[in-house]
TORROZA-414631 format. One line per field, with one value per residue (C-alpha): residue number from 0; residue in three letters; x, y, z. Coordinates in pm, whole numbers. Each point is the difference from the previous one (the first is absolute). Layout:
<drentors>
seq NUM:...
type ALA:...
xx X:...
yy Y:...
zz Z:...
</drentors>
This chain:
<drentors>
seq 0:1:2:3:4:5:6:7:8:9:10:11:12:13:14:15:16:17:18:19:20:21:22:23:24:25:26:27:28:29:30:31:32:33:34:35:36:37:38:39:40:41:42:43:44:45:46:47:48:49:50:51:52:53:54:55:56:57:58:59:60:61:62:63:64:65:66:67:68:69:70:71:72:73:74:75:76:77:78:79:80:81:82:83:84:85:86:87:88:89:90:91:92:93:94:95:96:97:98:99:100:101:102:103:104:105:106:107:108:109:110:111:112:113:114:115:116:117:118:119:120:121:122:123:124:125:126:127:128:129:130:131:132:133:134:135:136:137:138:139:140:141:142:143:144:145:146:147:148:149:150:151:152:153:154:155:156:157:158:159:160:161:162:163:164:165:166:167:168:169:170:171:172:173:174:175:176:177:178:179:180:181:182:183:184:185:186:187:188:189:190:191:192:193:194:195:196:197:198:199:200:201:202:203:204:205:206:207:208:209:210:211:212:213:214:215:216:217:218:219:220:221:222:223:224:225:226:227:228:229:230:231:232:233:234:235:236:237:238:239:240:241:242:243:244:245:246:247:248:249:250:251:252:253:254:255:256:257:258:259:260:261:262:263:264:265:266:267:268:269:270:271:272:273:274:275:276:277:278:279:280:281:282:283:284:285:286:287:288:289:290:291:292:293
type MET:GLN:PHE:CYS:ILE:PHE:LYS:ASN:LYS:SER:TRP:MET:LYS:ASN:PHE:THR:ILE:SER:TYR:LYS:ALA:ILE:PHE:ILE:ILE:PRO:TYR:ILE:LEU:HIS:CYS:THR:SER:SER:TYR:GLY:GLN:ASP:THR:ILE:LEU:HIS:LYS:ASN:GLU:SER:PRO:TYR:LYS:LEU:LYS:PRO:TRP:VAL:ASP:VAL:PRO:VAL:VAL:THR:THR:CYS:ALA:ALA:TRP:SER:GLY:TYR:MET:LEU:THR:GLN:ILE:TYR:THR:LYS:GLY:PRO:SER:THR:THR:GLU:GLN:ILE:LEU:SER:GLN:ASP:ILE:ASN:SER:ILE:ASN:PRO:LEU:ASP:ARG:MET:ALA:ILE:TYR:PRO:TYR:ASN:SER:GLN:LEU:ASP:LYS:MET:SER:TYR:TYR:PRO:PHE:TYR:ALA:ALA:PHE:PRO:LEU:PRO:PHE:VAL:PHE:MET:LEU:THR:GLY:LYS:HIS:MET:ARG:HIS:ASP:PHE:LEU:LYS:ILE:SER:PHE:LEU:TYR:LEU:GLU:ALA:LEU:SER:VAL:THR:GLY:PHE:LEU:GLY:GLY:SER:ALA:THR:TYR:PHE:VAL:ASN:GLN:TYR:ARG:PRO:TYR:VAL:TYR:THR:PRO:GLY:THR:THR:LEU:ASP:LYS:LYS:GLU:THR:GLN:ASN:ALA:LYS:ASN:SER:PHE:TYR:ALA:GLY:HIS:VAL:GLU:VAL:ILE:ALA:VAL:SER:THR:PHE:PHE:ILE:SER:GLU:VAL:TYR:ALA:GLY:TYR:TYR:PRO:GLU:SER:LYS:ILE:LYS:TRP:VAL:PHE:PHE:GLY:LEU:ALA:GLY:LEU:SER:THR:ALA:GLY:MET:GLY:TYR:LEU:ARG:ILE:ARG:ALA:GLY:MET:HIS:PHE:PRO:SER:ASP:VAL:LEU:LEU:GLY:ALA:THR:ALA:GLY:ALA:LEU:SER:GLY:ILE:LEU:VAL:PRO:TYR:PHE:HIS:ASN:HIS:LYS:ILE:ILE:LYS:ASN:ASN:ASN:LEU:THR:VAL:VAL:PRO:PHE:GLY:SER:THR:THR:ALA:GLN:GLY:LEU:SER:MET:THR:TYR:THR:LEU:ASN:LYS
xx -5104:383:271:211:199:188:100:348:237:64:-372:-77:293:-112:-353:110:197:-300:-232:264:-1:-373:76:350:-176:-145:228:225:-302:50:379:2:-332:182:264:-163:-174:275:142:-283:-163:-365:-324:-307:-205:-69:90:-284:-360:-309:-235:-326:-263:245:240:-325:-200:363:50:-319:-55:327:-27:-352:105:307:-217:-230:283:123:-246:8:329:-64:-318:137:7:249:156:-71:312:-82:24:355:141:-87:215:267:394:78:-342:191:240:395:10:-267:108:354:-116:-264:58:-201:-227:253:-227:271:49:-340:-86:299:-92:-329:193:124:-290:-193:237:-19:-383:96:353:-109:-205:286:242:-265:52:383:4:-167:-171:-94:-144:-197:-156:-34:-409:124:278:-215:-231:214:192:-388:-110:344:-74:-346:104:268:-284:-234:236:166:-339:-122:288:-36:-389:-15:365:7:315:165:312:343:-5:-276:236:265:-36:169:-356:-274:-315:-235:194:5:-383:-108:-154:264:267:-206:40:408:-68:110:206:-202:291:230:-260:-56:370:63:-299:93:374:-38:-240:242:230:-223:-107:359:107:-333:74:374:61:370:105:287:-98:-363:120:161:-393:-120:266:-54:-397:175:215:-353:-205:254:77:-384:10:296:-211:-330:179:218:-305:-129:-286:54:141:286:-267:-204:229:75:-306:-133:335:-98:-337:61:307:-143:-370:255:161:-246:-261:215:170:-333:-158:359:83:-265:-75:-42:289:-147:-174:-193:-169:-336:-128:-372:-266:-313:-330:-331:-300:114:380:310:358:270:48:309:90:369:10:252:309:-19
yy -2524:-94:224:-294:318:78:-349:22:285:50:9:238:245:-39:141:271:102:-89:222:321:33:91:307:118:-64:303:188:-90:129:321:63:-107:175:351:-75:11:307:242:-118:-20:293:-9:80:191:-207:-358:-325:-163:32:-158:-131:-25:-150:-257:-29:-85:-216:-209:53:-117:-277:-145:51:-130:-303:-36:-21:-217:-240:49:-147:-243:-177:-161:-151:-291:-240:-264:-290:-341:-284:-172:361:62:-341:8:323:-107:213:-139:207:312:180:-34:411:-55:-356:75:255:-193:67:-131:261:227:175:240:147:13:193:230:87:138:287:156:-102:248:260:32:78:370:91:196:201:56:89:257:182:26:241:376:-48:-379:162:259:-287:-277:-66:-11:-259:-154:-58:-176:-220:-119:-43:-218:-199:-109:-108:-188:-136:-67:-171:-205:-58:-158:-208:-154:-97:-123:-230:-267:-78:-176:200:-204:-118:-173:-280:0:-268:238:188:-186:-103:237:246:-101:-93:424:186:217:-204:24:380:-23:131:303:167:312:70:41:201:277:22:70:233:229:20:23:282:157:11:109:254:165:-23:184:281:-14:-107:95:-137:-204:-216:-79:-332:-69:-41:-259:-158:-17:-116:-303:-125:65:-195:-232:-71:-69:-244:-176:-9:-144:-279:-75:-29:-254:236:85:-143:197:35:123:227:137:71:206:210:71:118:253:155:70:114:223:125:67:151:304:-11:-13:293:183:-59:1:-333:136:310:110:298:-38:-341:4:-332:59:-282:57:-194:-54:-256:-170:-5:105:47:246:327:49:338:103:313:57:266:286
zz 1754:-83:-70:-203:-139:243:81:-140:15:-396:-45:264:-169:-338:110:195:-286:-251:238:39:-373:28:176:-188:-341:22:134:-298:-193:155:-27:-362:-109:170:-207:-275:129:-25:-326:-221:-104:34:-230:137:-128:148:-252:22:-178:149:-202:204:-278:-59:383:189:-149:-26:354:147:-264:92:387:45:-180:205:292:-106:-121:374:139:-231:-22:347:-60:-231:277:100:-229:133:71:-321:-190:193:-52:-430:-29:-203:0:-359:-126:159:-284:15:110:352:24:107:286:195:369:314:169:258:222:61:-268:-129:299:-92:-330:127:201:-359:-155:240:23:-402:-26:183:-116:-265:203:197:-314:-144:355:-83:-251:-51:-359:115:309:-227:-208:293:-108:-351:13:280:-218:-255:281:68:-380:-19:320:-163:-338:185:224:-289:-158:294:142:-297:-78:353:-18:-336:-1:267:-9:341:177:-37:393:-154:-170:301:238:254:37:253:-239:176:-126:-311:-30:149:-311:26:-146:-330:-23:-173:-302:2:303:115:234:-250:-274:360:48:-346:-97:329:-63:-397:78:215:-280:-236:176:95:-365:-110:233:-51:-346:26:295:-24:260:-159:-100:373:118:-288:160:307:-100:-211:299:241:-224:-62:399:25:-227:114:335:-133:-177:296:195:-244:-86:-356:-313:-185:-264:260:65:-304:-125:346:-39:-372:25:340:-205:-276:221:165:-255:-273:199:67:-354:-219:221:-62:-346:-306:-171:-381:16:-404:27:-323:104:176:180:138:126:-148:40:-134:49:-322:103:200:-42:-70:-267:-122:-164:-124:-159:-288:38:-225
</drentors>
């Protein structure tokens, strides 16, 4: 095993800072959450409502598909030398072409520390507030739903789209590395997606429990910076194009925000309008009823 990340003192310093940040973030979340508890008047009822007949099928289906895709995305098989040599850098769009770097094992390894830390981070955050601790199981289920949705999207994209990583197009990467099957898993950035769904989920949940907090936008700002930081690492490591990072960030952020948002807001606010699904042996669909005011 090679610990090449410590061969250079500057890399060792950067690694140490990144590693410490994993433990500092939960402390910051605790402090900011405590501030919100002191300044915001809480409601006795939970801001989130689950619909088991909808949420349970969504989570189980997406989670099952994500698990299956995880076993398949690394079975594409290696590329041949001819296939690698036939790749033309001019076929890449100008935005991505400006950010092509050779494979950097140091940055690639470094990106896994915040990646793995992002998974349990929302669970740690839930323990920092009394009302969130009371709703721990409910919020945990929402987080699992957000993760399952991102896994469904990201796993499907990686499996069905064979897109070579940026390092394939550079002479600074060995041919053996370029020929590995993992070299075809560039689309899209899964590390960035995980950071985004984790941090934006925390931000949206905080806003749900403390809607009048003056610092709730700080959470969204930190989420954006964390996601951008991971995107930078993955690009400079030669693992993803900027377009991959943008897609991963968008998918993760939308899942992290919209899953708790839709469980805290009515999609249809008009009480006069009722939408009910119906089904029979001959037809299925939605029945819409609008009641006129007297």
